[in-house]
VOGU-758330 format. One line per 2 residues: for each residue x, y, z of C-alpha. Coordinates in Angstrom, 1 decimal. Layout:
# residues N
X/Y/Z  ...
//
This chain:
# residues 107
18.1/-13.8/-18.2  15.2/-14.4/-15.9
12.4/-11.9/-15.4  13.6/-11.1/-11.8
17.4/-10.9/-12.3  19.9/-8.9/-14.3
23.7/-8.5/-14.3  25.3/-5.2/-13.7
29.0/-4.6/-14.3  29.4/-8.3/-15.0
29.9/-9.3/-11.3  26.9/-8.3/-9.1
23.5/-9.9/-9.6  20.7/-7.4/-9.2
17.3/-9.0/-8.3  13.9/-7.6/-7.6
14.5/-8.5/-4.0  17.7/-6.4/-3.8
15.8/-3.4/-5.2  12.9/-4.0/-2.8
15.3/-4.2/0.1  17.0/-0.9/-0.9
13.6/0.7/-1.1  13.1/-0.1/2.6
15.3/3.0/3.1  12.6/5.3/1.7
10.5/6.3/4.8  7.2/8.1/4.8
7.9/11.2/6.9  4.5/11.3/8.4
4.1/7.6/9.3  7.8/6.9/10.0
7.6/3.6/8.2  9.3/2.5/5.0
7.3/2.2/1.7  7.7/-1.6/1.6
6.4/-2.1/5.1  3.5/0.2/4.4
2.6/-1.8/1.3  3.1/1.2/-1.1
5.5/-0.6/-3.4  3.4/-2.6/-5.8
6.0/-3.9/-8.3  9.6/-3.7/-9.6
10.1/-4.6/-13.2  13.8/-5.2/-14.0
13.1/-6.4/-17.5  11.9/-3.0/-18.7
14.2/-0.2/-19.7  14.3/1.9/-17.7
13.5/-0.2/-14.6  9.7/0.3/-13.9
8.6/0.8/-10.4  4.9/0.9/-9.5
3.8/2.4/-6.2  0.9/4.1/-4.6
0.6/6.8/-2.0  -1.2/6.6/1.4
-3.6/9.3/0.2  -4.3/10.8/-3.3
-3.2/14.2/-2.1  -0.2/13.2/0.1
1.8/16.4/0.7  5.0/14.3/0.6
4.0/12.5/-2.6  6.4/14.2/-5.0
9.3/13.8/-2.5  8.5/10.1/-2.0
8.4/9.5/-5.7  11.7/11.2/-6.2
13.3/9.2/-3.3  11.9/5.9/-4.8
13.3/6.8/-8.2  16.8/7.7/-6.9
16.9/4.6/-4.6  15.8/2.3/-7.4
18.4/3.7/-9.7  21.1/3.3/-7.2
20.1/-0.3/-6.4  19.5/-1.3/-10.0
22.6/0.5/-11.3  20.5/2.1/-14.2
17.7/4.5/-14.9  14.3/3.9/-13.3
10.8/5.2/-13.9  8.3/5.5/-11.1
4.6/5.2/-11.8  2.1/6.2/-9.1
-0.9/3.9/-9.6  -4.4/5.1/-8.7
-5.1/2.2/-6.3  -6.5/3.2/-2.9
-4.2/2.4/-0.1  -5.5/0.8/3.1
-3.6/-0.3/6.2  -4.4/-3.9/5.4
-1.8/-3.6/2.6  0.9/-3.3/5.2
3.3/-6.2/6.0  2.1/-5.8/9.6
-1.0/-3.5/10.0  -0.6/-3.5/13.8
2.4/-1.2/13.4  0.1/1.8/13.0
-1.9/0.9/16.1  -5.2/0.7/14.2
-5.8/-2.9/14.9
//
């Protein structure tokens, strides 16, 4: 088994990319962009048990932080077909972390 893939129910391959794509459904309610586009998703580790997701928040005191973490956990569990743990890392977010920083209109 590679570090990025795992089998679920013997027929569907689950990869880091499939989990990442599912997490595009988690949208920051203030910025109206998903966590992957925003660059908040730092890693997905399918080799750990439970699945270990590392993310950060746009600000340390994000009022939607607990809600976002719960949405990431539920979405990752659904996509990976098993339990997930979400760790919020202390890294400071900047718009440059985004896939396309121009989406926020800062640049």
